[in-house]
C-alpha positions as CSV (number, residue, x, y, z in Angstrom):
1,Q,0.2,-0.7,2.5
2,I,3.9,-1.7,2.9
3,P,6.3,0.5,0.8
4,L,8.7,-2.3,0.2
5,I,10.1,-5.6,1.5
6,G,13.8,-6.1,1.5
7,N,17.2,-5.5,3.1
8,V,19.5,-2.5,3.1
9,L,23.3,-3.2,3.1
10,K,26.1,-0.8,3.5
11,L,29.5,-1.4,1.8
12,P,32.6,0.7,1.6
13,S,32.4,3.5,-1.0
14,E,35.2,1.9,-3.1
15,F,32.5,-0.6,-4.3
16,D,31.3,1.9,-6.8
17,R,30.3,-0.1,-9.9
18,F,27.8,-2.8,-10.6
19,T,26.6,-5.2,-13.3
20,W,23.3,-7.0,-13.4
21,Y,21.3,-9.6,-15.4
22,G,17.7,-8.3,-15.3
23,K,15.5,-5.6,-16.6
24,G,17.1,-2.4,-17.8
25,P,19.0,-0.4,-18.9
26,H,16.8,2.4,-17.3
27,E,15.3,2.2,-13.8
28,N,12.1,0.3,-13.6
29,Y,9.4,-0.6,-11.1
30,I,6.6,-3.2,-11.0
31,D,4.2,-0.8,-12.7
32,R,6.9,0.8,-14.9
33,M,8.8,-2.1,-16.5
34,L,7.2,-2.9,-19.9
35,S,9.9,-0.9,-21.7
36,A,12.7,-2.5,-19.9
37,Q,14.4,-5.5,-21.5
38,T,16.1,-8.4,-19.8
39,A,19.8,-8.4,-20.5
40,V,23.2,-7.8,-18.9
41,Y,23.9,-4.2,-18.1
42,S,26.6,-2.2,-16.2
43,K,26.6,1.2,-14.4
44,T,28.4,3.2,-11.8
45,V,26.8,3.9,-8.4
46,D,27.0,7.7,-9.1
47,D,25.4,7.4,-12.5
48,N,22.5,5.4,-11.0
49,F,21.0,8.4,-9.2
50,F,18.5,10.6,-11.1
51,P,18.0,14.1,-9.7
52,Y,14.2,14.4,-9.7
53,I,12.9,17.9,-8.8
54,R,12.0,16.4,-5.4
55,P,14.3,13.5,-4.2
56,Q,12.5,10.1,-4.2
57,E,13.1,6.5,-5.1
58,T,15.4,6.1,-8.0
59,G,17.7,3.6,-9.6
60,N,15.6,0.5,-9.0
61,Y,15.7,-2.6,-11.2
62,T,13.2,-5.5,-11.3
63,G,13.3,-9.0,-12.6
64,T,17.0,-9.4,-11.5
65,Y,18.6,-12.9,-11.5
66,W,22.0,-11.7,-10.4
67,M,24.0,-8.5,-9.8
68,K,27.5,-7.9,-8.7
69,L,28.9,-4.9,-6.9
70,V,32.7,-4.5,-7.2
71,N,35.6,-2.1,-6.8
72,A,38.1,-1.0,-9.5
73,E,40.0,-4.3,-9.1
74,G,36.9,-6.4,-9.6
75,N,36.6,-7.5,-6.0
76,G,33.3,-7.5,-4.3
77,I,30.1,-9.5,-4.0
78,L,27.7,-11.4,-6.3
79,V,24.1,-11.5,-5.3
80,T,21.9,-14.3,-7.0
81,G,18.3,-15.1,-6.5
82,D,14.9,-15.6,-8.2
83,E,13.9,-12.3,-9.8
84,F,14.6,-9.9,-7.0
85,E,14.8,-6.1,-7.1
86,F,17.8,-3.9,-6.3
87,S,19.3,-0.5,-6.3
88,A,22.8,0.8,-5.5
89,L,23.1,4.5,-4.5
90,R,25.1,7.0,-2.5
91,Y,22.0,8.0,-0.5
92,S,20.0,6.1,2.1
93,P,16.2,5.8,1.8
94,Y,15.9,8.1,4.8
95,E,18.0,10.8,3.2
96,L,15.9,10.7,0.0
97,A,12.7,11.0,2.0
98,R,13.6,13.9,4.2
99,K,15.1,16.4,1.7
100,D,13.0,18.7,-0.6
101,H,15.7,19.3,-3.3
102,P,18.6,17.3,-4.8
103,Y,21.2,19.9,-3.8
104,E,20.3,19.4,-0.1
105,L,21.2,15.7,-0.3
106,I,24.3,14.6,1.6
107,K,26.1,11.6,0.2
108,D,26.7,8.6,2.5
109,E,30.2,7.6,3.2
110,N,29.2,4.1,2.1
111,T,27.5,2.5,-0.9
112,I,23.9,1.8,-0.1
113,L,22.8,-1.6,-1.6
114,N,19.1,-2.4,-1.5
115,I,18.2,-6.0,-2.1
116,N,14.4,-6.2,-2.2
117,H,11.7,-8.8,-2.7
118,K,9.5,-6.1,-4.2
119,Q,8.6,-2.4,-4.0
120,M,5.2,-0.9,-4.4
121,G,4.4,0.7,-7.7
122,V,5.0,4.3,-8.6
123,G,1.3,5.2,-9.4
124,G,0.6,8.7,-10.6
125,D,-1.8,7.7,-13.5
126,N,-3.3,11.2,-13.2
127,S,0.2,12.7,-13.4
128,W,0.6,13.8,-9.8
129,G,-1.2,12.0,-6.9
130,A,-3.0,8.8,-7.8
131,W,-2.0,5.7,-5.8
132,P,-0.8,2.6,-7.6
133,H,-3.3,0.1,-8.8
134,D,-4.2,-2.7,-6.3
135,E,-2.1,-5.3,-8.1
136,F,1.0,-3.1,-7.6
137,L,0.5,-2.6,-3.9
138,I,2.0,-4.6,-1.1
139,W,-0.7,-5.6,1.4
140,P,0.0,-6.1,5.1
141,D,-2.4,-9.0,5.7
142,K,-0.2,-11.8,4.4
143,N,3.3,-13.2,4.8
144,Y,6.1,-12.5,2.3
145,S,9.3,-14.4,1.8
146,Y,12.2,-14.4,-0.7
147,N,15.7,-15.7,-0.8
148,Y,19.0,-14.7,-2.2
149,R,22.7,-15.6,-1.9
150,I,25.6,-13.3,-1.4
151,I,28.9,-14.7,-2.7
152,P,32.3,-13.0,-2.4
153,I,34.1,-12.7,-5.7
154,S,37.4,-11.6,-7.1
155,G,38.5,-10.8,-10.6
156,T,36.9,-12.4,-13.7
157,I,34.1,-15.0,-13.0
158,N,31.3,-16.7,-14.8
159,E,28.3,-15.0,-13.2
160,M,25.7,-17.0,-15.2
161,E,27.2,-20.3,-14.1
162,I,27.3,-19.4,-10.4
163,A,23.8,-18.1,-10.5
164,R,22.5,-21.4,-11.9
165,K,24.2,-23.4,-9.1
166,Q,21.7,-25.3,-7.0
167,Y,22.1,-25.5,-3.2
168,T,20.8,-28.4,-1.1
169,E,18.2,-27.3,1.5
170,I,18.5,-28.4,5.1
171,E,15.8,-30.9,6.1
172,G,13.3,-29.2,8.3
173,T,9.8,-29.1,9.8
174,I,6.7,-27.4,8.5
175,V,5.8,-24.3,10.5
176,T,2.3,-24.5,12.1
177,D,-0.2,-21.7,11.8
178,I,-0.5,-20.0,15.2
179,K,-2.6,-17.0,14.2
180,G,-5.8,-16.7,16.2
181,L,-4.3,-18.6,19.2
182,T,-3.6,-17.0,22.6
183,E,0.0,-16.3,23.3
184,E,0.2,-19.2,25.8
185,E,-1.3,-21.6,23.2
186,A,1.1,-20.3,20.5
187,K,4.1,-20.8,22.8
188,Q,3.1,-24.4,23.4
189,V,2.6,-25.2,19.7
190,I,6.0,-23.5,18.8
191,L,8.0,-25.5,21.4
192,E,6.1,-28.8,20.7
193,S,7.0,-28.4,17.0
194,G,10.7,-28.3,17.8
195,F,11.2,-24.5,17.2
196,T,12.2,-21.9,19.7
197,L,10.4,-18.8,20.9
198,G,11.4,-15.7,18.9
199,K,10.6,-12.0,19.4
200,M,7.2,-11.0,20.6
201,T,5.7,-7.7,19.5
202,V,2.3,-6.1,19.9
203,G,0.5,-5.0,16.7
204,Y,-2.6,-3.1,15.8
205,G,-4.9,-2.9,12.8
206,S,-6.1,-6.6,12.6
207,N,-9.4,-8.3,13.0
208,Y,-8.0,-10.5,15.7
209,E,-9.2,-10.1,19.3
210,E,-7.0,-8.5,21.9
211,G,-4.4,-11.1,23.0
212,Q,-4.6,-13.3,20.0
213,I,-1.7,-13.9,17.6
214,M,-2.2,-11.8,14.5
215,A,1.1,-12.5,12.6
216,Q,4.0,-14.8,12.6
217,Q,7.4,-15.1,10.9
218,P,8.4,-17.5,9.5
219,G,4.9,-18.0,8.1
220,A,2.7,-21.1,8.4
221,G,3.6,-23.8,5.9
222,E,7.3,-22.9,5.5
223,N,9.9,-25.6,5.9
224,M,12.4,-24.5,8.6
225,P,15.3,-26.3,10.4
226,E,14.6,-27.4,14.0
227,G,15.4,-24.7,16.5
228,T,14.4,-21.9,14.2
229,P,13.1,-18.9,16.3
230,I,9.4,-18.2,15.5
231,N,8.6,-14.5,15.9
232,Y,5.0,-13.5,16.5
233,T,2.8,-10.5,17.0
234,V,0.1,-10.3,19.6
235,S,-3.0,-8.2,18.6
236,G,-3.5,-5.1,20.7
237,G,-7.2,-5.2,19.7
238,S,-9.3,-4.0,16.9
239,N,-9.7,-0.4,15.6
240,L,-12.4,1.2,17.8
241,A,-12.9,4.0,15.3
242,L,-13.7,1.8,12.3
243,N,-16.9,2.8,10.6
244,K,-18.1,4.9,13.6
245,P,-20.0,8.1,12.9
246,A,-17.6,11.0,12.1
247,T,-17.8,14.7,11.5
248,C,-15.3,17.3,10.3
249,S,-14.7,21.0,9.7
250,T,-14.8,20.7,5.9
251,Q,-14.7,18.0,3.3
252,E,-13.8,17.7,-0.3
253,G,-16.6,16.2,-2.5
254,A,-14.8,13.1,-3.6
255,N,-13.1,12.6,-0.3
256,P,-15.8,12.8,2.4
257,V,-15.5,12.5,6.2
258,A,-16.5,8.8,6.2
259,H,-13.5,7.8,4.2
260,G,-11.3,8.7,7.1
261,N,-12.2,5.6,9.1
262,D,-13.7,3.2,6.6
263,G,-10.8,0.7,6.9
264,D,-9.8,1.3,3.2
265,Y,-6.3,2.6,2.8
266,S,-7.0,3.6,-0.8
267,T,-9.8,6.1,0.2
268,R,-9.2,9.3,2.2
269,W,-10.8,12.3,4.0
270,C,-9.6,15.6,2.6
271,A,-10.5,19.2,3.7
272,S,-12.1,21.4,1.1
273,N,-9.3,24.0,1.3
274,A,-5.7,24.6,2.4
275,N,-6.6,26.4,5.6
276,N,-4.9,25.3,8.9
277,N,-6.8,24.0,11.9
278,Q,-9.0,21.6,10.0
279,W,-10.4,18.9,12.2
280,W,-11.9,15.5,12.0
281,K,-13.9,13.9,14.9
282,V,-15.2,10.4,15.6
283,D,-17.9,9.2,18.0
284,L,-16.9,5.8,19.4
285,G,-20.5,5.2,20.6
286,T,-19.6,4.3,24.2
287,V,-16.6,5.0,26.5
288,Y,-13.3,3.3,26.2
289,D,-9.9,3.4,27.8
290,L,-7.6,4.2,24.9
291,T,-4.0,3.0,24.6
292,Y,-2.8,3.6,21.0
293,Y,-3.4,5.7,17.9
294,R,-2.4,5.7,14.2
295,V,-3.0,8.1,11.4
296,T,-2.0,7.4,7.8
297,W,-1.5,10.7,6.0
298,E,-2.0,11.3,2.3
299,H,1.6,12.4,1.9
300,T,4.9,11.6,3.5
301,E,5.4,14.9,5.2
302,A,5.8,16.5,8.6
303,Y,2.2,17.2,9.5
304,K,1.6,19.3,12.6
305,F,-1.4,18.1,14.6
306,M,-3.0,17.4,17.9
307,I,-5.4,14.7,19.2
308,E,-8.0,15.5,21.8
309,V,-10.4,13.3,23.7
310,S,-13.7,13.9,25.4
311,T,-16.4,12.0,27.3
312,D,-19.2,14.4,26.6
313,N,-18.3,16.1,23.3
314,E,-17.9,19.5,25.2
315,N,-14.9,19.3,27.5
316,W,-11.7,18.3,25.6
317,T,-8.3,17.2,26.8
318,V,-5.2,17.2,24.5
319,Q,-3.6,13.7,24.6
320,I,-1.2,13.9,21.6
321,D,0.5,17.2,21.0
322,K,2.4,17.2,17.7
323,R,2.0,20.9,17.0
324,N,5.8,21.3,16.7
325,N,6.2,18.0,14.8
326,T,9.3,17.8,12.5
327,V,9.2,14.0,11.7
328,V,8.6,13.3,8.1
329,D,6.5,10.2,7.8
330,N,3.4,8.8,6.0
331,T,2.2,7.3,9.3
332,Q,2.2,8.8,12.7
333,K,1.5,6.4,15.6
334,G,2.1,5.8,19.3
335,A,1.0,4.7,22.7
336,F,-0.9,6.9,25.1
337,S,-3.3,6.5,28.0
338,A,-6.8,8.1,28.2
339,Q,-9.7,6.8,30.3
340,N,-13.5,7.0,29.7
341,V,-13.2,8.4,26.2
342,R,-16.2,8.5,23.8
343,Y,-15.1,11.2,21.3
344,V,-11.7,11.6,19.6
345,R,-10.8,14.7,17.5
346,I,-7.7,15.2,15.4
347,T,-6.8,18.8,14.3
348,V,-4.2,19.6,11.7
349,T,-2.8,22.8,13.1
350,E,-0.4,23.3,10.1
351,N,-0.3,21.7,6.7
352,P,3.1,20.9,5.2
353,S,4.0,22.9,2.1
354,W,0.9,23.6,-0.1
355,Y,-0.9,20.4,0.8
356,W,-4.4,20.3,2.3
357,S,-5.3,18.4,5.5
358,S,-5.9,14.8,4.3
359,F,-5.4,11.3,5.6
360,Y,-6.3,7.8,4.5
361,E,-7.2,6.3,7.9
362,F,-7.5,7.4,11.5
363,E,-7.4,4.6,14.1
364,V,-7.6,4.3,17.9
365,Y,-7.2,1.2,20.0
366,G,-8.0,0.3,23.6
367,S,-10.5,-1.6,25.7
368,E,-13.9,-1.2,27.3
369,A,-13.7,1.5,30.0
370,I,-13.9,0.4,33.6
371,A,-16.6,3.0,34.2
372,E,-18.7,1.4,31.3
373,S,-18.1,-2.1,32.7
374,I,-19.8,-1.1,35.9
375,H,-23.0,-0.7,33.9
376,N,-22.4,-3.5,31.4
377,P,-20.2,-6.2,32.9
378,I,-20.6,-8.8,30.1
379,N,-17.2,-10.5,29.8
380,N,-16.8,-13.7,31.8
381,K,-13.9,-15.7,30.5
382,F,-12.8,-17.1,33.9
383,G,-16.2,-18.3,35.2
384,L,-16.0,-15.4,37.6
385,N,-18.5,-15.6,40.4
386,I,-19.0,-13.5,43.6
387,Y,-21.1,-14.7,46.5
388,P,-22.9,-13.5,48.5
389,N,-23.6,-10.3,46.5
390,P,-24.6,-7.8,47.9
391,V,-21.9,-8.3,50.6
392,T,-22.9,-8.1,54.2
393,D,-19.9,-9.5,56.1
394,R,-17.5,-11.2,53.7
395,A,-17.6,-12.4,50.1
396,T,-16.0,-15.2,48.1
397,I,-14.6,-14.5,44.7
398,E,-14.4,-17.7,42.7
399,Y,-12.7,-18.1,39.3
400,H,-11.1,-20.8,37.2
401,L,-7.8,-20.8,35.3
402,S,-7.5,-23.3,32.4
403,S,-3.7,-23.1,32.5
404,P,-1.0,-21.6,34.8
405,S,-0.7,-17.9,34.2
406,V,0.0,-14.4,35.7
407,I,-3.3,-12.8,36.8
408,N,-4.3,-9.4,38.3
409,I,-7.5,-8.9,40.3
410,S,-8.4,-5.3,41.1
411,L,-11.4,-3.4,42.6
412,Y,-12.6,-0.2,40.9
413,S,-15.0,2.5,42.0
414,V,-18.0,3.4,40.0
415,N,-16.1,6.3,38.3
416,G,-13.3,4.0,37.1
417,G,-10.7,4.7,39.8
418,K,-8.7,1.8,41.1
419,E,-9.4,1.2,44.8
420,A,-7.4,-1.9,45.5
421,V,-5.2,-4.7,44.0
422,L,-6.5,-7.9,45.5
423,A,-4.2,-10.3,43.7
424,N,-1.2,-9.9,41.3
425,G,1.1,-12.8,40.4
426,Y,1.5,-16.3,39.0
427,Q,-1.2,-18.9,39.8
428,N,-1.6,-22.5,38.9
429,S,-4.5,-23.8,36.8
430,G,-7.7,-24.9,38.5
431,L,-10.3,-23.5,40.8
432,H,-9.3,-20.4,42.9
433,K,-11.1,-18.6,45.7
434,L,-10.4,-15.1,47.1
435,L,-12.0,-14.0,50.3
436,L,-13.0,-10.4,50.7
437,F,-13.6,-9.2,54.3
438,N,-16.3,-6.5,54.1
439,E,-14.9,-3.3,55.6
440,Y,-15.4,-1.0,52.6
441,N,-17.4,2.2,52.0
442,P,-20.9,1.4,50.9
443,G,-21.5,1.6,47.2
444,L,-21.2,-0.1,43.8
445,Y,-17.9,-1.4,42.6
446,L,-16.4,-3.3,39.7
447,L,-14.1,-6.3,40.2
448,R,-11.9,-7.0,37.2
449,I,-9.7,-10.1,36.6
450,I,-7.1,-9.9,33.9
451,G,-5.0,-12.8,32.8
452,E,-3.4,-14.4,29.7
453,E,-6.8,-15.8,28.7
454,G,-8.4,-12.4,28.6
455,Y,-10.4,-10.5,31.3
456,A,-13.7,-10.7,33.2
457,N,-15.8,-8.1,35.1
458,R,-18.4,-8.4,37.9
459,K,-20.3,-5.8,39.9
460,I,-20.0,-5.9,43.7
461,V,-22.2,-4.0,46.1
462,M,-20.1,-3.3,49.2
463,G,-21.0,-2.0,52.7
464,R,-17.6,-1.6,54.4
465,N,-13.9,-1.5,53.7
466,I,-11.8,-4.6,52.8
467,T,-9.0,-4.8,55.3
468,T,-7.6,-8.2,54.6
469,S,-7.8,-10.9,52.0
470,S,-6.6,-14.4,51.6
471,I,-6.4,-17.1,48.9
472,I,-8.0,-20.5,49.2
473,N,-6.3,-22.9,46.9
474,N,-8.1,-25.7,45.0
475,K,-7.5,-28.1,48.0
476,G,-9.6,-25.9,50.2
477,T,-6.8,-24.7,52.6
478,R,-6.1,-21.1,53.2
479,N,-2.8,-19.4,52.4
480,K,-2.2,-16.3,54.5
């Protein structure tokens, strides 16, 4: 779940008082607002902070139509919009999250103004740990948008009149849905629609295949001016641990081991006691080359842990060592590289405070291991063919590209080690042929081609080493 969607602004500390037309006078949240009435209220930034025993979100107001933040002379800004949320404090969200007691908080030299679309609910129906109800959560599988205006003001103004003012929208173009397309397909659609290419990121945790677009911003259906950058996220693959068999050191009755990888962020695995070195382990079923992990803890704390990997469930290698972790976060994630992995184990070496070892979801990402591909070479997106095979003197590798792209063709040994890079670079669309002259050690090998369309594998039985290779283009001539 997403904690909140919004913007954080910093203004000089002289802007220390605010007035708003929205729900109040006390702080309120989407699941704590029935007692708040819509009216015009005023406060100072200092008075807006409540010193909870443990610092946390405070001073938030929902259902806001406008708010102004000003200095002693009445100069400042007016923010207007359609029922947004806001808070104005002396402390940043990061400062509130990382301190255990109010007296430890350090005031920012600026006023921190949060202008939010929405913030997830408070929860706590059982008085201490329950998550908010589903309708008060912000789910990550959809696009969100909101708008507001910031207007400089000075002295006495009519806030209600300014807030009612309508602004003419710029004529634009409807954004096309690019989710599910390959990156090259998405780029073509973006440019043909009159937009520009925005920032590309790689994301995890979706049901989209590796290489497909899993999210975009602005979202599909939005009306945007020509030339607007379209940002997009390419899927790094699906969660390999999802619903795979798992075991653990101990488990609490209502929070069993299977809840740690069931894909549901409202259920969790929890150990049955507060002892350190509690572990949770998943069997991926076959071997993979892993590239990324993510663990979503029950609490926003500095959990100390390590992640180990194994091929045989007996010999283990530490891949992620966070036994000295000091980062306070609800989610720990990151890239790593581990080959031929079937078993993954996370051990909580030290629990924060009095909490027990517990997380909502453990995820790992990657691709089919090269070694496994030797025995199960099923992917063939490029029409990949090798002939003759077994190779006696030389072989022709034939493949087809549906569009110009950068490709890599490599040869791997049966244990997954890379033996040679046969091609690496930009190639035009059409039929391509790569000659392999057979001067290689006898044995079984795997040929893998990777491009923007995906990847393909084929077994090769070789007799001698390859000493030279050349490309035959789609006209049949050889390029040395």
